[in-house]
Structures are given as C-alpha cells and as structure tokens.
C-alpha positions as CSV (number, residue, x, y, z in Angstrom):
1,M,95.8,137.4,112.0
2,K,94.2,140.3,112.3
3,Q,91.7,140.9,109.7
4,P,91.9,144.1,107.1
5,H,89.6,147.2,108.1
6,L,86.4,146.5,105.5
7,D,84.4,149.5,105.1
8,Q,80.5,149.4,104.8
9,D,80.1,148.5,100.8
10,T,82.7,145.9,101.0
11,L,80.8,144.3,103.9
12,E,77.9,144.8,102.0
13,E,79.0,143.2,99.1
14,L,80.6,139.7,100.9
15,E,77.0,139.4,102.6
16,T,75.6,139.3,98.7
17,N,78.5,137.7,96.9
18,Q,78.9,134.6,99.1
19,I,77.8,132.0,96.8
20,K,80.4,128.5,97.0
21,I,81.7,128.1,93.4
22,R,81.8,123.9,92.5
23,P,84.6,123.1,91.9
24,E,85.6,121.6,88.4
25,L,89.0,120.4,86.5
26,R,89.2,122.2,83.2
27,K,90.0,120.0,80.3
28,E,93.6,120.5,80.4
29,G,93.7,118.4,83.1
30,Y,92.4,115.2,80.8
31,Y,95.7,114.9,79.2
32,G,97.4,112.0,77.6
33,L,96.7,108.7,78.2
34,L,95.6,108.9,81.6
35,G,93.0,111.6,81.0
36,T,91.5,109.8,78.0
37,A,91.9,106.1,79.8
38,A,89.9,108.2,82.4
39,L,86.8,109.5,80.5
40,C,86.7,106.3,78.8
41,L,86.3,104.5,81.9
42,C,84.1,106.4,83.1
43,D,81.7,107.0,80.1
44,G,78.4,105.8,80.8
45,S,79.0,104.8,84.5
46,I,78.9,106.5,87.9
47,A,82.3,106.5,88.0
48,I,84.1,110.0,88.3
49,P,86.7,110.8,85.5
50,E,88.5,113.6,87.6
51,L,88.7,110.9,90.3
52,V,89.7,107.9,88.3
53,T,92.3,110.1,86.5
54,L,93.8,111.9,90.2
55,S,93.9,107.4,90.8
56,L,95.9,106.6,87.8
57,L,98.3,109.3,88.4
58,A,99.2,108.0,91.9
59,R,99.6,104.9,90.8
60,T,101.6,105.5,87.9
61,A,103.9,107.5,89.8
62,A,104.1,105.1,92.2
63,S,105.3,102.3,89.7
64,I,108.2,104.4,88.1
65,K,111.0,103.8,90.1
66,K,112.5,106.0,92.7
67,G,114.9,109.0,91.3
68,N,114.5,107.0,87.9
69,V,112.8,109.9,86.6
70,V,113.2,113.2,87.8
71,V,112.8,116.7,87.1
72,K,115.5,119.0,86.5
73,N,115.1,122.9,87.5
74,G,118.4,124.4,88.4
75,S,120.2,122.5,91.4
76,Q,117.1,121.1,92.2
77,R,115.8,117.3,91.2
78,T,112.2,116.5,91.8
79,E,111.1,112.4,92.2
80,L,108.1,112.1,91.0
81,R,105.7,111.0,94.3
82,I,101.7,111.5,94.3
83,N,99.2,111.4,97.2
84,G,95.5,111.6,96.8
85,L,92.9,112.8,99.1
86,I,89.3,112.5,97.5
87,A,86.4,114.2,99.5
88,M,83.3,112.8,98.3
89,R,80.2,112.0,100.3
90,T,79.5,108.3,101.4
91,G,78.0,106.2,98.4
92,G,79.4,109.1,95.9
93,G,81.6,106.4,93.7
94,K,85.1,106.4,95.1
95,G,85.2,102.8,95.2
96,V,84.0,102.6,91.7
97,G,86.5,105.0,90.6
98,E,89.0,102.7,92.4
99,S,88.4,100.0,90.4
100,C,88.0,101.7,86.4
101,A,91.9,102.4,88.0
102,Q,92.8,99.0,88.4
103,L,91.2,97.8,85.6
104,L,93.6,99.7,83.4
105,I,96.5,98.8,85.1
106,D,95.2,94.9,85.2
107,K,95.1,94.7,81.7
108,S,98.2,96.6,81.2
109,K,100.0,94.1,83.6
110,V,98.9,91.3,81.5
111,Y,100.0,93.2,78.2
112,S,103.9,93.3,79.9
113,E,103.4,89.8,80.8
114,S,102.4,88.7,77.9
115,S,105.2,90.8,75.8
116,K,107.6,89.2,78.5
117,V,108.3,92.7,79.8
118,P,110.2,91.9,83.0
119,V,107.8,92.0,86.8
120,P,106.5,93.1,88.3
121,L,105.9,96.1,86.1
122,F,103.8,98.4,88.2
123,A,104.2,99.1,92.0
124,R,102.1,96.8,94.6
125,V,98.5,98.2,95.7
126,H,98.5,97.8,99.3
127,E,94.9,98.5,100.6
128,G,95.0,97.0,103.9
129,G,95.1,100.2,105.2
130,L,97.6,102.5,107.6
131,S,97.9,101.8,110.7
132,T,101.4,101.8,112.1
133,T,104.9,103.0,111.2
134,E,106.1,99.3,111.6
135,G,103.2,98.1,109.5
136,I,104.1,100.1,106.4
137,V,107.7,99.3,106.8
138,N,107.2,96.0,107.1
139,E,105.3,95.8,103.8
140,L,108.6,97.5,102.5
141,R,111.4,95.8,104.8
142,D,115.1,95.4,104.2
143,D,116.9,92.5,104.4
144,C,118.1,91.4,108.2
145,T,119.6,89.0,110.4
146,G,118.2,86.6,112.7
147,K,118.8,85.9,115.9
148,N,121.2,83.2,114.9
149,G,122.5,84.8,112.1
150,E,120.8,84.2,109.5
151,V,119.6,86.2,106.7
152,I,115.9,87.2,106.6
153,H,115.4,88.3,103.3
154,G,112.7,91.9,102.8
155,V,111.6,93.0,100.2
156,S,113.3,94.4,96.9
157,D,110.7,96.2,95.1
158,K,110.3,99.2,97.1
159,R,107.6,100.9,95.4
160,L,103.9,100.7,97.3
161,C,100.5,102.4,96.1
162,I,98.2,102.9,99.4
163,I,94.5,103.2,99.1
164,E,93.6,104.1,102.2
165,E,89.1,104.0,101.9
166,E,88.7,105.3,105.8
167,F,91.1,108.3,105.8
168,A,89.3,110.0,108.7
169,N,90.6,106.8,110.9
170,I,94.3,108.3,109.6
171,F,93.9,111.3,111.4
172,I,92.5,110.1,114.5
173,K,95.6,107.7,114.8
174,C,98.0,110.6,114.1
175,R,96.5,112.4,117.0
176,S,97.3,109.8,119.3
177,N,100.2,110.4,121.8
178,N,102.2,107.4,120.6
179,S,101.5,107.5,117.4
180,N,104.3,108.6,114.9
181,L,102.3,107.8,111.6
182,S,102.4,111.7,110.8
183,S,106.0,111.9,110.6
184,T,105.9,108.5,108.7
185,I,103.4,109.5,106.1
186,R,105.7,113.1,105.5
187,K,108.9,111.1,105.1
188,L,107.3,108.9,103.0
189,F,106.5,111.7,100.6
190,D,110.0,112.9,101.0
191,G,111.3,109.9,100.1
192,T,113.3,109.2,103.7
193,N,114.5,105.7,105.2
194,L,112.4,104.8,108.0
195,S,113.6,102.7,110.8
196,P,111.2,102.7,113.7
197,L,112.4,102.4,117.2
198,T,111.1,99.2,118.5
199,K,112.4,96.8,121.1
200,H,112.1,93.7,119.1
201,D,112.8,92.6,115.7
202,R,114.2,96.2,114.5
203,I,113.2,96.3,111.0
204,S,114.1,99.5,108.4
205,C,113.2,100.1,104.8
206,T,116.0,102.1,102.4
207,N,114.9,103.8,99.3
208,P,110.6,103.8,100.0
209,H,108.7,105.2,97.1
210,V,105.4,105.4,98.1
211,C,101.9,107.4,96.8
212,I,98.9,107.0,98.8
213,I,95.5,107.5,98.1
214,G,92.6,108.4,100.7
215,H,89.2,108.5,100.7
216,I,87.2,110.7,102.9
217,T,83.9,112.7,103.0
218,P,83.8,116.4,103.4
219,K,81.9,116.8,106.6
220,E,84.8,113.6,108.1
221,F,87.9,115.8,107.2
222,L,86.2,119.3,108.3
223,A,86.1,117.6,111.9
224,E,89.0,115.1,112.2
225,V,91.8,118.0,110.4
226,T,93.5,119.7,113.1
227,G,95.2,122.5,113.5
228,K,98.5,120.2,113.8
229,D,97.6,118.2,111.0
230,L,97.1,121.4,109.2
231,Y,100.5,123.6,110.3
232,N,103.1,120.4,110.5
233,G,102.9,119.4,106.9
234,F,100.9,116.5,106.9
235,S,97.7,117.5,104.9
236,N,99.3,119.7,102.2
237,R,101.0,116.6,101.5
238,F,98.1,115.3,100.4
239,L,96.7,116.9,96.6
240,T,92.9,117.1,97.8
241,I,90.4,117.3,95.3
242,L,86.5,117.3,96.0
243,G,83.8,115.2,94.1
244,F,80.6,115.5,92.9
245,P,78.6,112.5,91.9
246,K,76.6,111.8,88.8
247,A,72.9,111.2,88.6
248,V,71.9,107.3,88.8
249,I,72.7,105.5,85.6
250,P,69.8,102.6,85.1
251,F,71.4,100.7,82.5
252,P,75.6,101.9,82.3
253,K,77.6,101.4,78.6
254,P,79.6,99.1,78.2
255,L,83.5,99.8,77.9
256,N,84.8,100.3,74.7
257,E,87.3,97.5,75.4
258,E,89.2,98.1,72.1
259,I,89.9,101.5,73.1
260,I,90.9,100.9,76.6
261,D,93.1,97.7,75.2
262,A,95.2,100.2,73.3
263,L,95.5,102.7,76.3
264,S,96.9,99.5,78.7
265,I,99.6,98.5,75.7
266,E,100.3,102.5,76.0
267,L,100.7,102.9,79.3
268,A,102.1,99.6,79.8
269,D,105.3,100.6,76.8
270,A,105.4,104.1,78.4
271,I,106.2,102.4,82.5
272,K,108.7,100.6,80.8
273,W,110.3,103.6,79.4
274,C,110.2,105.5,82.6
275,N,112.1,102.2,84.0
276,N,114.7,100.5,81.6
277,T,117.1,103.5,81.8
278,P,117.3,106.5,84.3
279,R,115.9,109.7,82.8
280,T,116.3,113.7,83.5
281,L,113.6,115.7,82.4
282,E,114.3,119.1,81.2
283,M,112.2,122.5,80.9
284,A,111.6,123.8,77.7
285,D,111.6,127.8,76.9
286,S,107.5,127.2,76.6
287,F,107.5,125.8,79.9
288,K,109.7,128.0,81.5
289,D,107.9,130.6,79.9
290,L,104.8,129.9,81.3
291,W,106.4,128.6,84.9
292,V,108.0,132.5,85.4
293,V,104.1,133.7,85.6
294,E,102.8,130.6,87.1
295,V,105.3,130.6,90.0
296,H,104.1,133.5,91.3
297,R,100.6,132.7,91.2
298,I,100.3,129.0,93.0
299,S,102.9,130.0,95.2
300,E,100.2,132.5,96.5
301,L,97.1,131.1,97.3
302,G,95.6,132.2,100.3
303,A,95.7,134.4,102.7
304,P,98.8,134.9,104.8
305,D,98.9,132.0,107.7
306,S,95.2,131.1,106.6
307,T,94.2,127.4,106.1
308,E,93.7,127.5,102.6
309,A,97.6,129.5,102.4
310,T,98.5,126.7,104.3
311,L,97.0,124.0,102.4
312,M,98.2,125.0,99.3
313,V,101.8,125.8,100.4
314,R,103.2,122.2,97.8
315,A,101.2,123.8,95.3
316,A,104.3,124.8,92.8
317,H,106.3,121.5,93.8
318,Y,102.5,119.7,92.9
319,A,102.6,121.3,89.4
320,I,106.6,120.0,89.0
321,I,105.5,116.4,89.7
322,I,102.1,116.4,87.7
323,S,104.0,117.9,85.0
324,G,106.4,114.9,85.2
325,V,104.4,112.6,85.1
326,F,102.4,113.7,82.1
327,A,105.7,114.1,80.1
328,A,107.2,110.7,81.0
329,L,103.9,109.0,80.2
330,D,104.3,110.7,76.9
331,K,108.0,109.1,77.1
332,T,109.8,112.6,76.3
333,C,112.2,114.0,78.5
334,T,111.3,118.0,77.8
335,L,108.7,119.0,79.9
336,T,106.4,121.7,78.0
337,D,103.7,124.5,78.2
338,K,101.0,121.7,77.4
339,H,102.5,119.5,80.7
340,L,102.4,122.4,82.7
341,H,99.0,123.4,81.5
342,A,97.3,120.0,82.6
343,A,99.2,120.4,86.0
344,L,98.1,123.5,86.1
345,A,94.6,122.6,85.8
346,W,94.6,119.9,88.6
347,I,96.3,122.9,90.8
348,D,93.6,125.2,90.7
349,Y,90.9,122.1,91.0
350,W,92.8,121.5,94.1
351,H,92.2,124.8,95.3
352,E,88.8,125.6,94.2
353,S,88.4,122.2,96.6
354,I,90.2,123.5,99.7
355,R,87.8,126.9,99.0
356,Y,84.9,125.0,98.7
357,V,85.3,122.7,101.7
358,F,86.7,125.2,103.8
359,D,84.1,127.9,102.6
360,T,87.0,130.1,102.1
361,E,85.2,133.0,100.1
362,A,85.0,135.5,102.5
363,E,88.5,135.1,103.8
364,A,89.9,135.2,100.0
365,H,87.8,138.2,99.4
366,A,89.4,140.0,102.8
367,N,92.9,139.3,101.9
368,Q,92.2,140.7,98.5
369,V,91.3,144.1,100.0
370,R,94.3,143.9,102.0
371,I,96.6,143.5,99.4
372,K,95.0,146.7,97.8
373,N,95.6,148.3,100.8
374,A,98.9,147.6,100.8
375,E,99.4,148.9,97.6
376,E,97.8,152.1,98.6
377,V,100.3,152.4,101.5
378,L,103.1,151.6,99.5
379,S,101.9,154.5,96.3
380,A,101.9,156.5,98.8
381,I,105.3,155.8,100.8
382,K,106.6,157.1,96.6
383,Q,105.1,159.9,96.9
384,V,106.2,161.1,99.7
385,T,110.2,159.9,99.0
386,L,109.8,162.4,95.9
387,E,108.4,164.7,98.3
388,V,111.0,165.1,100.6
389,G,113.8,164.2,98.4
390,S,115.1,160.8,100.1
391,R,114.1,157.3,100.1
392,S,114.6,157.0,103.7
393,F,111.8,159.4,105.9
394,K,109.9,159.1,109.6
395,R,106.9,157.5,109.4
396,T,105.0,160.8,110.7
397,Y,105.2,161.9,106.9
398,L,103.9,158.9,105.7
399,S,101.0,159.0,108.5
400,K,100.5,162.5,107.2
401,K,100.3,161.5,103.6
402,L,97.4,158.6,104.4
403,S,95.4,161.3,107.0
404,R,92.0,159.9,107.0
405,K,92.2,158.2,103.4
406,V,93.9,154.9,105.3
407,P,92.8,154.6,109.2
408,T,96.1,154.0,111.1
409,E,95.3,149.8,112.3
410,V,95.3,149.2,108.7
411,A,98.2,151.2,107.6
412,N,100.2,149.0,110.4
413,I,99.2,145.8,108.4
414,A,100.1,147.0,105.3
415,L,103.8,148.2,106.5
416,Q,104.1,144.4,107.9
417,D,102.8,142.9,104.5
418,L,105.1,145.0,102.8
419,Q,108.2,144.4,104.9
420,E,106.9,140.2,104.5
421,R,106.7,139.8,101.1
422,P,109.7,137.8,99.6
423,V,111.0,140.7,98.0
424,P,110.3,143.2,100.5
425,P,110.2,146.9,98.8
426,I,110.7,148.9,101.7
427,A,112.3,148.8,105.0
428,I,111.2,150.1,108.4
429,S,114.2,151.0,111.2
430,R,114.3,152.6,114.5
431,T,116.6,155.4,115.3
432,G,117.0,158.1,117.7
433,S,115.9,158.2,122.0
434,K,112.0,158.5,120.8
435,N,112.2,155.0,119.1
436,C,111.0,157.1,116.0
437,Q,110.4,155.1,112.8
438,I,112.2,155.3,109.8
439,I,110.6,153.8,106.4
440,T,113.2,153.5,103.4
441,L,111.7,152.6,100.4
442,L,114.3,149.8,98.5
C-alpha cells in the first residue's frame, strides 16, 4: 500500500524516536484465580507469569465443554477457545512455564478425583507435536464401522489442549504443497467438524474442542511466517505474546503449597460449574459502556492491510473470549467491566508484542500521519459544502481549497481512506462525458 507523504519534520521525528517499547502485561491481565495462581507459581523462579497465565487460559478454555459456556452479544454466540503463541528466546523459561501450569492442573485433578467429581474434569494435554490432519483427527476420532461391520469405538471426549514446543515446524509443514494442516488448525479454532480425505480407513471428528499453545523464538517467527500465513487467517488465530527471561535465580523459592492447593480446589470447582449445565454469559451495563468505546479502538489496530493490522484482526473476538473465560472462572453468567479490562490488557500486550517483533513503530507513525491527512481533507470538504451551498460538488473545488497545503497524491490517498471507513463520511462518483468526479458529503 502506498505510504502517506511525510514532510521533513516528520521524517526527522521518525529517525530520532524509533525506540522499541518493551511489551508488558498490565496488572489487570493477572485477573482472578488464574492470574493469582500464575504469580504465585512464578514467585522466586525463572518461570514467567504472563506465559503461565496464557497457558492456563488455553488449558482452562479447552476443559470447558464445547458450547457449554458461550458469550451472548446480540445474535452472536461466542464459544470459548484460545490459541496462544509464545515468542521467546531458547532457554528463556517457556518449558518451565508449561510445567507450572500443568502443576496447578494436576493438583486440581487430585481434588476432583478425591471429591468424586466425574473425570476427566480437564481436557487431555497432547505434547507429541502437530504433524498431519489425520493425526489430529485420530486423537478425536468418532465411532466408525470396520471392514467386517464391527463398531470401532472412537473418543467420546472431544476436548484437547495441544502443546507444540516447536511451532516453527508447523509453519514449515503448512507450506508443504500436499499439506492441509493450516486449514485444519483454522477449522479447529472455529470448532468445525473434520473429515480428512483418505483412501483407506476413513475417520472423522465431530464437534472438536481444541486449544493450542505454541512455542517459538522471535527469530523463527520472523523467518518462517509468510504472506500466506498472515493473510489466510492462520497466524491471526493465535494470540501471540513476547516474553523476556528473568534474571538468573541461584536458589529458587519453594512453592507456597497452601495457596496453590487452595487455588487448585477453586479451579476444579469452577470447571465443574462450567460443565455441569449449559450457561450463557450476558453483558452487564458496565461491560457494554466500556465495550462501546474499546471495540472501535481494538478493531483498528495497525495501518490498513499492514502486517500489524492483519495479525490483530481478531482482537475484538479474542477480547470477548478472554472476558468469557475470566467470568466463567468467577462462576458468574454476567460479564462486567472488570472482565473486559482484564481481556483488554491481554489484547494490548498482544498488540505491543507484534509491534515489537515486527518493528512496526515507523509504520504505525506513518499511519497516524495518514489519519491526520484524511481528517484535514474531510474538514476541507465540509468547508467547500458550506461555500457552494450543496453537499455535492466537483473535485476541482476541493483541489482549489487544498491548494498547496496538501499535495495531490496525499489528497488522493485521504479520499480513498475516507471512502473505505466502516461508515464512510463521503462518496465519490463520476458524471459527464469528461469523467468529472463528484464528491458528496454523506
């Protein structure tokens, strides 16, 4: 996409202010029992609390039966599924973080079993790696009929959390000409049935409920992600965060077992509450008031058609999902502004991570200039309508109004941007044999 015209002052500002800002998760993101558990599990160890929290969010979402807890927004019903991608250098603590998350789940399992809660309470965790569509479907296969008419029993529990510690391999496999792995992962996030085309032993999977956590280094992410991965909806189905290692801790602190035990009991109770009956989460007025403002902001992150905007296109969808998980773990059917504030902290952390990894500060600054230019052209259009006494006028009137203040190429881009807004403030049409352009203020 053509970049906006930048004057000398703007260029100098870009050169002197291009300092990357380290992404950080705001304290609101450590919401509820998951945030408290992550902070406790990571206290005095090299484990990173934001990584542990994301892993717990995915494992928890995977453990809630498909469609059992949904968020209602008008006619939309959003199911709770989360894919996370953790970008961090090798040896930074990704594996330790997964072990911390699994520890809390394991303790919750012990409590659920001792309390005679139907098991399994939590989704199975598969750490064998993602290879093929057939392999995934086999993990969640339906009942089928054998060659001799016998019934071959499948897997009744369609919940699964996949931990892929070599996610760079997934990008490589998805690029293979005969691979449909990318399509399969996209379908899993959408909760779509799977039925791979195979010559023999046809298997299928209905109503899958799968969440994926991937590990990758920032260099691998930049090297392996391609335009196809960006624009076919694969990469933007993963909430991607950038982690930074802690300083070396010679003697890690022992866990506060009493607190962890209490949180594991609370987590087991919350999952049981989610799964014992279908529940629809409704938005409280406090949620709606904040959502009206924030949904516009998080739906327009990054310059149009940029890498940043493409990777963040599902930000609003994920804000609803994360709010829903936090509310479900509070054992409430009401989404409040606290749940949304927590979710927005994650959306902003995701956004900041993308900007940091892909170094989009200059791109973002240029986009702000572009928005400013569009507003200046819109203001000029409004002035012209007052001067000519009509909401429609020839393009030549605007050109005279802008004169040398705004170069023609900048005005053209601004007019394009104004027409492409979700609610366009103007319309442009052609009339007459000379192909004259007419601008109308809507």
